[in-house]
C-alpha positions in Angstrom: -111.2 209.3 -103.1 -111.2 209.4 -99.3 -108.2 211.7 -98.7 -108.1 214.1 -95.7 -104.5 215.0 -95.9 -103.8 218.2 -94.0 -107.4 218.7 -93.2 -108.3 219.8 -89.6 -111.1 217.6 -88.2 -112.8 218.1 -84.8 -114.8 215.3 -83.3 -116.9 216.3 -80.3 -117.6 213.1 -78.4 -114.5 211.6 -79.9 -113.4 209.8 -76.8 -115.6 206.7 -77.3 -118.0 204.9 -79.6 -118.8 206.3 -83.0 -116.8 209.5 -82.3 -113.7 207.5 -81.5 -114.1 205.3 -84.5 -114.4 208.4 -86.7 -111.4 210.1 -85.2 -109.3 206.9 -85.8 -110.5 206.7 -89.4 -109.9 210.3 -90.3 -106.4 210.3 -88.7 -105.5 207.3 -90.9 -106.6 209.3 -93.9 -104.1 212.1 -93.1 -106.2 214.5 -91.1 -105.0 216.6 -88.2 -107.4 215.3 -85.6 -108.7 217.0 -82.4 -111.3 215.4 -80.1 -113.3 216.9 -77.3 -115.3 215.3 -74.5 -116.3 215.9 -70.9 -114.1 213.2 -69.3 -110.4 214.2 -69.2 -109.2 210.6 -68.5 -111.2 209.2 -71.4 -109.9 212.0 -73.7 -106.3 211.1 -72.8 -106.9 207.4 -73.4 -108.6 208.1 -76.7 -105.7 210.3 -77.9 -103.3 207.4 -77.3 -105.6 205.1 -79.4 -105.9 207.6 -82.3 -102.2 208.4 -82.5 -101.0 210.6 -85.4 -100.4 213.5 -82.9 -104.1 213.8 -82.2 -105.1 216.6 -79.8 -107.5 216.2 -76.9 -109.7 218.8 -75.2 -112.0 218.6 -72.3 -115.4 220.2 -73.1 -118.9 219.9 -71.7 -121.4 220.6 -74.5 -124.0 221.4 -71.7 -122.0 224.5 -70.8 -122.9 227.5 -72.9 -119.8 229.6 -71.9 -117.4 226.7 -72.3 -118.6 225.8 -75.8 -118.5 229.5 -76.9 -115.0 229.9 -75.4 -113.7 226.8 -77.1 -114.5 228.1 -80.5 -113.4 231.7 -79.8 -109.7 230.5 -79.5 -109.2 231.4 -83.1 -108.7 227.8 -84.3 -110.5 226.9 -87.5 -111.5 223.4 -88.7 -112.4 221.9 -92.1 -114.8 219.5 -90.6 -116.7 219.3 -87.3 -118.5 216.1 -86.2 -120.9 216.1 -83.2 -121.5 212.6 -81.6 -121.6 213.6 -77.9 -124.9 213.0 -76.2 -126.5 211.3 -73.2 -130.2 210.5 -73.3 -132.6 208.6 -71.0 -135.1 206.1 -72.2 -138.6 205.4 -70.9 -142.2 206.1 -71.5 -143.5 209.6 -71.4 -145.6 208.7 -68.3 -142.7 207.1 -66.4 -139.7 209.3 -67.3 -139.2 212.2 -64.8 -139.4 215.5 -66.6 -136.0 216.4 -65.3 -134.5 213.4 -67.2 -136.5 214.4 -70.3 -135.2 218.0 -70.2 -131.6 216.7 -69.6 -131.8 214.4 -72.6 -133.0 217.2 -74.9 -130.3 219.5 -73.5 -127.6 217.0 -74.1 -128.3 215.7 -77.6 -130.3 218.5 -79.3 -129.2 221.7 -77.5 -125.6 220.3 -77.2 -125.4 220.1 -81.0 -127.1 223.4 -81.4 -124.6 225.1 -79.0 -121.7 223.7 -81.0 -123.2 224.8 -84.3 -124.0 228.3 -83.0 -120.6 228.8 -81.3 -118.7 227.6 -84.4 -120.7 229.8 -86.6 -120.3 232.9 -84.5 -116.6 232.3 -84.3 -116.3 231.5 -88.1 -114.6 228.3 -86.9 -115.5 226.1 -89.9 -113.8 226.8 -93.1 -115.9 227.6 -96.2 -116.6 224.4 -98.1 -116.1 222.4 -94.9 -118.7 220.4 -93.1 -120.7 220.0 -89.9 -122.1 216.5 -89.2 -124.6 215.5 -86.5 -125.1 211.9 -85.5 -128.8 211.3 -84.9 -130.6 207.9 -84.9 -133.2 205.9 -86.9 -135.8 206.2 -84.2 -136.6 209.5 -85.9 -138.4 207.6 -88.6 -139.1 204.4 -86.7 -140.2 205.2 -83.2 -140.6 202.5 -80.6 -142.6 202.3 -77.4 -140.6 203.7 -74.5 -138.4 205.8 -76.8 -140.8 208.6 -78.0 -138.5 211.3 -76.6 -135.4 209.9 -78.3 -137.4 209.8 -81.6 -138.4 213.4 -81.2 -134.9 214.5 -80.3 -133.4 212.7 -83.3 -136.1 214.1 -85.7 -135.5 217.6 -84.4 -131.7 217.3 -84.9 -132.2 216.1 -88.4 -134.5 219.1 -89.1 -131.8 221.4 -87.6 -129.2 219.9 -90.0 -131.4 220.7 -93.0 -132.1 224.3 -91.8 -128.4 224.9 -91.1 -127.4 223.6 -94.5 -129.2 226.7 -95.8 -128.0 229.1 -93.2 -124.4 228.1 -93.1 -123.7 227.6 -96.8 -121.0 227.2 -98.1 -120.4 225.1 -95.0 -122.2 221.8 -95.6 -124.4 220.3 -92.9 -125.5 216.7 -92.8 -126.8 214.1 -90.4 -125.9 210.5 -90.2 -128.6 208.3 -88.6 -127.5 204.9 -87.1 -129.5 202.0 -85.9 -128.0 199.7 -83.4 -124.3 200.2 -83.1 -122.0 198.2 -80.8 -120.6 200.9 -78.5 -119.8 201.2 -74.8 -123.2 202.8 -74.5 -124.7 199.3 -74.5 -122.7 198.2 -71.5 -119.9 195.6 -71.0 -121.3 192.1 -71.2 -119.2 188.9 -71.0 -117.7 188.0 -74.3 -120.0 185.0 -75.0 -123.1 186.9 -74.0 -122.1 189.9 -76.2 -121.3 187.6 -79.2 -124.8 186.0 -78.8 -126.5 189.3 -78.6 -124.7 190.7 -81.7 -125.5 187.5 -83.6 -129.2 187.9 -82.7 -129.2 191.5 -83.8 -127.5 190.7 -87.1 -130.0 187.9 -87.8 -132.8 190.4 -87.5 -131.4 192.9 -90.0 -131.5 192.8 -93.8 -127.8 193.4 -94.0 -127.1 190.5 -91.7 -124.5 192.5 -89.8 -124.6 194.2 -86.4 -123.4 197.8 -86.6 -120.0 198.9 -85.5 -118.5 202.4 -85.1 -116.4 202.1 -88.2 -119.6 201.5 -90.3 -120.8 205.0 -89.2 -117.3 206.5 -89.7 -117.4 205.6 -93.4 -120.5 207.6 -94.0 -119.4 210.5 -91.8 -116.2 210.8 -93.8 -118.2 210.6 -97.1 -120.0 213.8 -95.9 -116.6 215.4 -95.4 -115.2 214.6 -98.8 -118.3 214.9 -101.0 -118.8 218.5 -102.0 -122.2 217.8 -103.4 -123.7 216.5 -100.1 -125.5 218.9 -97.8 -128.8 219.0 -96.0 -128.9 215.2 -96.2 -129.8 212.5 -93.6 -128.2 209.2 -94.3 -129.4 206.0 -92.6 -126.7 203.6 -91.7 -128.7 201.0 -89.9 -128.3 197.7 -91.6 -131.8 198.1 -92.9 -133.2 198.3 -89.4 -135.7 201.0 -90.3 -137.3 198.6 -92.8 -138.2 195.8 -90.4 
């Protein structure tokens, strides 16, 4: 069922975390994979990990001109995934406005830029898909993360609106809970294992999230022609507790 042979897949943010896990998975399913990210060294390292003649590009989704130019090259894709983002966390009172604006610019407007540029350039093939990675804070806000909750909720609403505007291109969002990625830092092995065990114990699924757990759902959005305008929560049941 999960066959992406000869499909062209672009993963923006594919040099690490969920994006890299997705790129690895789709390459193994036969896709022609391209990744894009800001850091050229990380892109080169990721391409080596992905293998399968993956292509790497340096792209800053904060740069309007660069994003537009990237999609105006004439290359088309069957599936585009946007995982790239950098957000700050803190209470509304404590977080500097500049950090709040930067967070919104990165995660929401970065995805919006990609969607707009790809649409203007007709860079996603009809029947293909565009997927955003959001976060379950959209439906389960926490103290000190009101901004992130709002950004994720906005991105999910954007996905639903674009599902109507961009049809027959399908647009979906995948919403993770905790996922063990480099975003959470590099703790010593024993400390990390204890932290992951504690997280797993607090989830109904009894498992701490990994990038490949999200990749499965992202790929499902690519191959299921009946899925659009959907937000899927892949959080181990974290939104329930």
